[in-house]
C-alpha positions in Angstrom: -28.9 -23.3 41.1 -29.7 -27.3 41.3 -27.9 -26.8 37.6 -24.3 -24.8 39.0 -24.2 -27.7 41.3 -24.1 -30.5 38.6 -21.9 -29.0 36.5 -19.5 -26.5 38.4 -18.0 -29.8 40.5 -17.2 -31.6 37.5 -14.5 -28.4 36.3 -12.5 -29.9 39.3 -12.3 -33.5 38.0 -9.0 -35.5 37.4 -10.8 -37.1 34.5 -10.4 -34.6 31.3 -13.7 -36.3 29.5 -15.6 -35.4 32.7 -14.2 -31.8 32.8 -15.2 -31.6 28.7 -18.6 -32.8 30.2 -19.1 -30.0 32.6 -17.7 -27.6 30.4 -20.6 -28.3 27.6 -23.2 -28.2 30.4 -22.0 -24.9 31.7 -22.2 -23.7 28.3 -26.0 -24.8 27.6 -26.9 -23.2 31.2 -25.1 -20.0 31.3 -28.0 -18.0 30.9 -29.5 -19.1 34.0 -26.5 -18.6 36.5 -26.2 -15.6 38.6 -23.1 -13.3 38.1 -21.3 -15.3 41.5 -21.5 -18.3 39.8 -20.4 -16.8 36.4 -17.5 -15.4 38.0 -16.1 -18.7 39.9 -16.9 -20.5 36.5 -14.6 -18.4 34.6 -11.8 -18.4 37.2 -12.0 -22.3 37.1 -12.1 -22.1 33.3 -9.3 -20.4 32.8 -7.5 -22.4 35.2 -8.2 -25.5 33.3 -8.0 -24.5 29.7 -4.6 -25.6 28.5 -6.0 -29.2 28.7 -9.3 -28.2 27.5 -9.3 -25.5 25.0 -12.1 -26.3 22.8 -14.9 -26.9 25.2 -13.2 -23.7 27.5 -13.3 -21.4 24.7 -17.1 -22.2 23.6 -18.0 -22.4 27.5 -16.3 -18.9 27.4 -18.1 -17.4 24.7 -22.0 -18.7 26.3 -20.7 -16.8 29.5 -20.0 -13.8 27.7 -22.9 -14.0 25.6 -25.4 -14.5 28.6 -23.5 -11.9 31.0 -22.0 -9.3 28.7 -22.0 -6.4 31.2 -20.2 -8.6 33.8 -17.6 -10.0 31.7 -16.8 -6.3 30.2 -16.7 -4.5 33.1 -15.2 -7.0 35.5 -14.1 -10.2 34.0 -12.1 -9.1 31.1 -10.0 -5.8 32.5 -8.6 -8.2 35.0 -7.4 -10.6 32.1 -6.4 -7.6 30.0 -4.3 -6.1 32.4 -2.4 -9.2 33.3 -2.5 -10.3 29.1 -0.1 -13.0 28.2 0.1 -15.6 25.9 -1.5 -17.8 27.7 -4.8 -15.9 28.3 -5.0 -14.9 24.7 -8.0 -17.7 23.9 -9.7 -16.5 27.1 -9.4 -13.2 25.8 -11.0 -13.5 22.5 -13.9 -16.2 23.8 -14.8 -13.5 25.9 -14.7 -10.7 23.2 -18.3 -11.7 21.4 -19.8 -8.0 21.7 -19.2 -5.1 19.5 -18.2 -2.9 22.9 -16.1 -5.3 24.8 -14.1 -6.2 21.2 -12.7 -2.8 20.8 -11.4 -2.5 23.9 -9.9 -5.8 23.4 -8.5 -5.3 20.0 -7.2 -1.9 21.5 -5.3 -3.6 24.2 -3.8 -6.4 22.1 -2.6 -4.0 19.2 -1.1 -1.8 22.1 0.5 -4.9 23.6 2.0 -5.6 20.1 3.0 -1.8 20.4 5.1 -1.6 23.3 6.8 -5.0 22.6 7.5 -3.6 19.2 9.1 -0.4 21.0 10.9 -2.0 24.0 13.6 -3.9 22.0 12.5 -7.1 23.4 12.3 -10.7 21.6 9.0 -11.0 19.5 8.5 -14.7 18.7 5.6 -15.2 21.0 3.6 -12.1 19.4 2.2 -14.2 16.6 -0.5 -15.5 18.8 -1.3 -11.9 20.1 -1.9 -10.9 16.5 -3.8 -13.9 15.3 -6.2 -13.3 18.4 -6.5 -9.2 17.3 -7.5 -10.8 13.4 -10.0 -13.3 15.3 -11.7 -10.6 17.6 -12.2 -8.3 14.3 -13.8 -11.7 12.3 -16.0 -12.0 15.2 -17.7 -8.8 15.2 -17.3 -7.8 11.9 -19.6 -10.9 11.6 -22.2 -9.4 13.7 -22.9 -6.8 11.4 -22.1 -4.0 13.1 -21.7 -0.4 11.7 -19.7 1.2 14.0 -17.0 -1.7 13.9 -16.8 -1.0 10.0 -16.3 2.9 11.0 -13.6 1.7 13.7 -12.0 -0.6 11.3 -10.9 1.6 8.4 -10.4 4.7 11.1 -8.2 3.6 13.5 -7.2 -0.1 13.5 -5.6 0.2 9.9 -3.2 3.5 11.2 -2.4 1.6 14.1 -1.4 -1.7 12.2 0.6 0.4 9.8 2.6 2.1 12.2 3.3 -0.9 14.8 4.3 -2.5 11.4 6.7 0.0 10.8 8.0 0.4 14.0 9.1 -3.3 14.0 10.7 -3.3 10.5 12.5 0.0 11.7 14.0 -1.7 14.7 15.1 -4.8 12.6 13.4 -7.3 14.9 12.9 -10.8 14.3 11.4 -12.6 11.2 8.7 -14.5 13.8 7.5 -11.2 14.7 7.2 -9.7 11.7 5.2 -12.8 10.4 3.2 -12.4 13.1 1.8 -8.8 11.9 1.4 -10.1 8.6 -0.8 -12.6 9.5 -2.7 -10.0 11.5 -2.5 -7.5 8.1 -4.4 -10.8 6.7 -7.1 -10.7 8.9 -6.9 -7.4 8.2 -6.8 -7.0 4.4 -9.9 -9.9 4.3 -12.3 -7.8 6.8 -11.3 -4.5 4.7 -12.7 -6.0 1.3 -15.9 -7.0 3.4 -16.0 -3.3 4.3 -15.0 -1.7 0.9 -18.3 -4.1 -0.5 -20.9 -2.4 1.6 -19.6 1.6 1.6 -21.2 4.1 -0.1 -19.1 6.2 -2.8 -18.0 8.9 -0.6 -17.0 6.6 2.1 -15.2 4.1 -0.3 -13.3 6.9 -2.2 -12.2 8.5 1.1 -10.7 5.4 2.1 -9.0 4.5 -1.6 -7.7 7.5 -1.5 -5.9 7.5 2.0 -4.6 4.4 0.9 -3.5 5.7 -2.7 -1.5 8.6 -1.3 0.4 6.3 1.5 1.5 4.0 -1.7 2.3 7.1 -3.5 4.3 9.6 -0.8 6.5 6.0 0.1 9.2 7.0 -1.9 12.0 5.1 0.4 11.0 1.9 -1.6 8.5 0.4 1.1 5.6 0.6 -1.3 6.9 -3.0 -2.3 5.9 -3.7 1.7 3.6 -6.7 1.4 1.4 -5.5 4.3 0.6 -1.6 2.6 0.1 -3.4 -0.8 -2.2 -6.1 0.9 -4.6 -3.7 2.4 -4.9 -1.2 -0.9 -5.2 -3.9 -3.1 -8.4 -5.0 -0.8 -10.0 -2.1 -1.2 -9.4 -1.8 -5.2 -11.4 -5.0 -5.2 -14.3 -4.7 -3.0 -15.0 -0.5 -3.9 -18.0 -0.2 -6.6 -17.0 0.6 -10.0 -17.7 4.2 -9.7 -14.6 4.9 -7.2 -12.5 2.8 -9.6 -13.1 5.1 -12.4 -12.7 7.8 -10.2 -9.3 7.2 -9.5 -8.0 5.1 -12.3 -5.8 7.5 -13.5 -3.7 6.7 -10.2 -4.4 3.3 -9.7 -3.6 1.9 -13.2 0.0 3.3 -13.6 0.7 2.2 -9.5 -0.6 -1.5 -9.8 0.9 -1.6 -13.2 4.1 -0.5 -12.0 4.4 -2.7 -8.8 3.0 -5.7 -10.8 5.5 -5.8 -13.7 9.1 -4.5 -11.8 8.3 -5.0 -8.3 10.9 -7.7 -6.9 8.9 -8.9 -4.0 6.6 -11.8 -4.9 4.0 -11.7 -2.3 3.5 -7.7 -3.2 3.7 -8.4 -7.2 1.0 -10.8 -6.5 -1.3 -8.4 -4.1 -0.6 -5.5 -7.1 -1.6 -7.9 -10.2 -5.1 -8.7 -8.8 -5.8 -5.4 -8.1 -5.0 -4.2 -11.5 -7.3 -7.4 -12.8 -9.6 -6.0 -10.6 -9.7 -2.3 -11.9 -9.7 -4.0 -15.7 -12.6 -5.8 -14.7 -14.6 -2.8 -13.6 -13.4 0.2 -16.4 -15.7 1.0 -18.7 -15.7 -0.8 -21.8 -15.2 2.1 -24.0 -13.6 4.1 -21.8 -10.2 6.1 -22.2 -8.6 4.3 -19.2 -9.7 0.9 -20.6 -7.9 2.4 -24.1 -5.2 2.8 -22.2 -4.6 -0.4 -21.3 -5.0 -2.2 -24.2 -2.7 -0.1 -26.4 0.0 1.0 -23.7 0.2 -1.5 -21.3 -0.3 -4.8 -22.9 2.3 -3.1 -25.6 4.7 -3.0 -22.6 4.0 -6.1 -21.4 4.4 -7.9 -24.9 8.1 -6.0 -24.9 9.1 -7.9 -21.8 7.9 -11.0 -22.7 9.8 -11.4 -26.5 12.8 -9.8 -25.3 12.8 -9.8 -21.3 15.0 -11.1 -18.3 14.1 -14.3 -17.2 12.8 -12.9 -14.2 11.4 -9.9 -16.0 9.5 -12.2 -18.1 7.9 -14.2 -15.4 6.6 -11.5 -13.8 5.4 -9.9 -17.0 3.4 -13.2 -17.7 2.3 -13.3 -14.2 0.3 -9.5 -15.1 -0.3 -10.9 -18.2 -2.5 -13.8 -17.3 -4.5 -11.4 -14.5 -5.1 -8.9 -17.2 -6.2 -11.6 -19.6 -8.6 -13.0 -16.6 -10.4 -9.8 -16.5 -11.1 -9.3 -19.6 -11.8 -12.9 -20.5 -14.7 -13.1 -17.5 -16.3 -9.8 -18.4 -16.1 -11.4 -22.2 -14.8 -7.8 -23.4 -13.9 -8.0 -27.3 -10.2 -7.9 -26.7 -10.4 -11.1 -24.6 -9.4 -13.1 -27.5 -6.6 -11.5 -28.2 -5.0 -11.6 -24.9 -5.8 -15.3 -25.0 -3.9 -15.9 -28.1 -0.8 -13.9 -26.9 -0.8 -16.8 -24.1 -1.4 -19.2 -26.6 1.6 -18.1 -28.7 3.3 -18.3 -25.2 3.4 -22.0 -25.0 5.9 -22.2 -27.0 8.3 -20.4 -25.4 11.0 -22.6 -23.5 11.4 -20.4 -20.4 7.9 -19.6 -19.9 6.1 -22.1 -22.2 4.8 -24.1 -18.7 3.9 -21.2 -17.0 1.7 -20.0 -19.3 0.0 -23.7 -19.8 -0.6 -23.7 -15.7 -2.0 -20.3 -16.1 -5.4 -21.1 -18.0 -5.9 -23.0 -14.8 -5.9 -19.3 -13.2 -8.2 -18.0 -16.0 -11.1 -20.1 -15.3 -11.0 -20.7 -12.0 -13.3 -19.5 -9.3 -11.6 -16.6 -6.7 -12.5 -16.5 -3.6 -11.3 -13.5 -2.9 -11.6 -11.8 -6.3 -14.3 -11.1 -9.2 -17.1 -11.9 -7.2 -20.8 -10.8 -7.3 -20.3 -9.0 -3.8 -16.9 -7.3 -5.4 -19.3 -5.9 -7.9 -17.5 -7.5 -10.5 -18.3 -7.6 -14.3 -18.8 -11.6 -14.6 -20.4 -12.6 -17.3 -22.8 -15.9 -17.5 -21.2 -19.0 -20.0 -17.6 -17.2 -20.3 -16.2 -20.6 -19.5 -17.9 -22.2 -22.3 -17.4 -19.3 -24.4 -13.7 -19.4 -23.8 -13.8 -23.7 -24.2 -15.2 -23.2 -27.6 -13.0 -20.3 -29.2 -9.6 -22.0 -27.1 -9.6 -25.4 -27.2 -9.5 -25.9 -31.8 -6.9 -23.4 -31.7 -5.1 -25.5 -28.9 -5.5 -28.9 -30.7 -4.0 -27.0 -33.9 -1.1 -26.1 -32.3 -0.3 -29.6 -31.3 0.0 -30.9 -34.5 2.9 -28.3 -35.4 4.6 -27.5 -32.0 8.3 -29.4 -31.3 7.5 -32.4 -29.0 9.5 -30.3 -26.2 6.8 -27.5 -26.0 3.8 -30.4 -26.8 3.0 -31.1 -23.2 2.3 -27.1 -22.8 -0.2 -27.6 -25.0 -1.5 -30.6 -23.4 -1.3 -29.3 -20.1 -3.2 -26.1 -21.1 -5.9 -28.3 -22.6 -7.1 -30.7 -19.6 -6.8 -27.1 -17.2 -9.3 -25.8 -19.8 -11.6 -29.4 -19.7 -11.5 -29.2 -16.2 -13.1 -25.5 -15.6 -16.1 -26.5 -18.2 -19.5 -28.0 -16.7 -19.1 -32.3 -17.0 -22.0 -31.9 -19.6 -19.7 -30.0 -22.1 -16.9 -31.8 -21.9 -18.4 -35.2 -21.9 -18.8 -34.7 -25.5 -15.3 -33.8 -26.8 -13.3 -36.0 -24.4 -13.9 -39.2 -26.8 -12.2 -36.7 -29.6 -9.3 -36.1 -26.9 -8.7 -39.5 -25.6 -5.3 -39.8 -27.5 -4.6 -36.7 -25.9 -5.4 -37.9 -22.5 -3.4 -41.2 -22.7 -0.3 -39.1 -24.0 -0.8 -37.2 -20.5 -0.7 -40.4 -18.8 2.3 -41.3 -19.9 4.4 -38.3 -20.0 2.6 -35.8 -18.2 3.5 -34.3 -14.7 2.5 -35.1 -11.3 -0.6 -32.2 -10.9 -1.4 -32.7 -14.7 -2.0 -36.2 -14.5 -4.2 -36.6 -11.9 -6.4 -34.5 -14.3 -6.2 -36.5 -16.7 -6.9 -39.3 -14.5 -9.8 -37.8 -13.4 -11.1 -37.4 -17.2 -10.6 -40.8 -17.9 -12.8 -41.9 -14.9 -15.6 -40.1 -17.0 -14.5 -41.6 -20.2 -15.5 -45.0 -18.7 -19.3 -43.9 -19.0 -19.2 -41.5 -21.6 -17.1 -43.7 -24.1 -17.2 -47.7 -22.9 -16.6 -48.9 -26.0 -13.5 -46.4 -26.9 -11.7 -47.4 -23.8 -12.1 -51.1 -23.8 -10.3 -51.0 -26.9 -7.8 -49.4 -25.3 -7.8 -51.2 -22.1 -4.2 -53.4 -22.3 -2.0 -49.8 -22.6 -4.9 -47.8 -20.0 -4.5 -50.5 -17.3 -0.9 -51.0 -16.9 -0.5 -47.2 -17.0 -3.3 -46.7 -14.3 -1.7 -49.8 -11.9 1.8 -48.2 -12.7 0.6 -44.7 -11.4 -1.0 -46.6 -8.4 2.3 -46.8 -6.6 5.0 -44.8 -5.4 6.7 -42.8 -5.9 3.6 -41.3 -7.4 2.0 -38.6 -5.4 -0.8 -39.2 -2.6 -3.0 -38.0 -4.7 -2.4 -39.8 -7.8 -2.2 -42.8 -6.5 -5.7 -42.0 -4.9 -7.1 -40.9 -8.4 -5.6 -44.0 -10.2 -7.4 -46.7 -7.7 -10.4 -44.9 -8.4 -10.2 -45.2 -12.1 -9.1 -49.0 -12.0 -12.1 -49.7 -9.7 -14.1 -47.5 -12.4 -13.0 -49.7 -15.1 -14.7 -52.7 -13.7 -17.7 -51.4 -14.6 -17.0 -52.0 -18.5 -18.8 -54.7 -20.2 -17.5 -58.5 -18.5 -16.1 -60.0 -21.7 -13.8 -57.2 -21.9 -12.2 -56.5 -18.4 -12.6 -60.7 -17.2 -9.5 -61.3 -19.1 -7.7 -58.6 -16.5 -8.9 -59.6 -13.2 -5.9 -61.6 -11.8 -3.7 -59.5 -13.0 -5.3 -56.5 -11.8 -6.1 -58.0 -8.3 -2.5 -59.2 -7.8 -1.2 -55.7 -8.5 -4.1 -53.8 -6.1 -3.1 -56.0 -3.3 0.3 -54.5 -3.1 -1.5 -51.3 -2.8 -3.0 -52.5 0.1 0.6 -51.9 1.9 0.6 -48.2 1.4 1.5 -46.1 3.7 -1.2 -43.6 3.4 -4.6 -44.9 4.9 -6.8 -42.9 1.8 -4.6 -45.3 -0.7 -5.0 -48.2 1.6 -8.7 -47.6 1.4 -9.2 -47.2 -2.6 -7.0 -50.2 -2.8 -9.4 -51.9 -1.0 -12.6 -50.9 -2.6 -11.1 -51.1 -6.1 -9.6 -54.9 -5.5 -13.4 -55.5 -4.5 -14.8 -54.6 -7.4 -12.5 -56.8 -9.3 -12.7 -59.8 -7.2 -16.0 -59.6 -7.6 -16.2 -60.4 -11.3 
């Protein structure tokens, strides 16, 4: 009672800091409050939540955890009966338990559904959809098996029906965006659910979504939401489920990935196609179909297709290649060499070069151990050893207009391998890095500057011999109109140069210090901060 008497009056204070202090105190002592005190606290918190949203949500969660029965039977029903945009955050904060979350989610989806069929403006529904997604995330993290069942038995059909109602009624773009956000939450959770399902459960869930895609003859198969949910399940299920459905999965995902004109759907389908190929049996009939038939079709499009068709085909080819590379499949080298050949293409050459970053990057939503993906150890090092020599040979024989594509591909490959591997190769690649500093694009120049920074430690004598040119390039890149990230990286590298032997760098001290003085007036604080650090190092020589 004494604790309640200390903290509750602060909720009525005019000073916002004092209110936040009181809310923090209530969060700490929530378990010691009576039901009556909790009700009074919740009422007051709801009244002041707009001023102290972060602390209010924390206090409401603490009260909900310690008095779940009171919240579920008394407080939450009242909020749901008068659900509004202003009370959404409070509803989410109070829905911390499985039984309250199911009620809240049903109310949120029901409210969205009633708005979608009423023909009213749905511009304010994005907060409702976000709230529904946050409730799902919070409860799923508790590991409740009942939530998983509820998710794919009831929530998925409701969301799909809701989207189709809004789409059919031609409501506002903001309304569609709100449902898209909910589906994004749902797709992520659905992938996590699929990771833990047994063969029978996963097979049933995948079959339902697969049939929805196959039966949609009106063209709605290209809708982002349906493809996103379908792909999420494909990514997360165990390989045995993929094997049993491969005859239907592969043609559908290939068709969407190769011919779908909706970019988000095309990307989702390509990711799903990648997941399927990664999980297929190496010597199975379906893998042979991919390597013989699908790759042949893609090659034909890449060689003589329209501009848009070539870009879609290249996107699908890159994801196909990634699926083979990470599992070190024997056909991976053949697929990679096709990408190397495309570096000479004027239409998709640069896109193919940037694709090397995709091939070797780690994805958080695809090809992970939790997704039952087939990922071999040290596949990046193997890729580096096989591909970089080919790229270096190609640079010498290509025309100047496509030379940069090879440089970009090498830089992306260098960035992906461990430092110990690339440090050994950096000295031999020094001329190429210098060339990228002079003529590369913004993002690639950042990579080149970062590699140069490593070279200062790995090959100080080599860097010192090119210091006149290097200092000029880096100081120029540290100024606008270079992008923020490039300016910052250049200043870090300039500071690193000060660690070279004193007799090598001292002749440039006055010039560097004077140039860095200009960077102290940069509009961005991050750039000014790095300029101060670098200038201090040179000034101390």
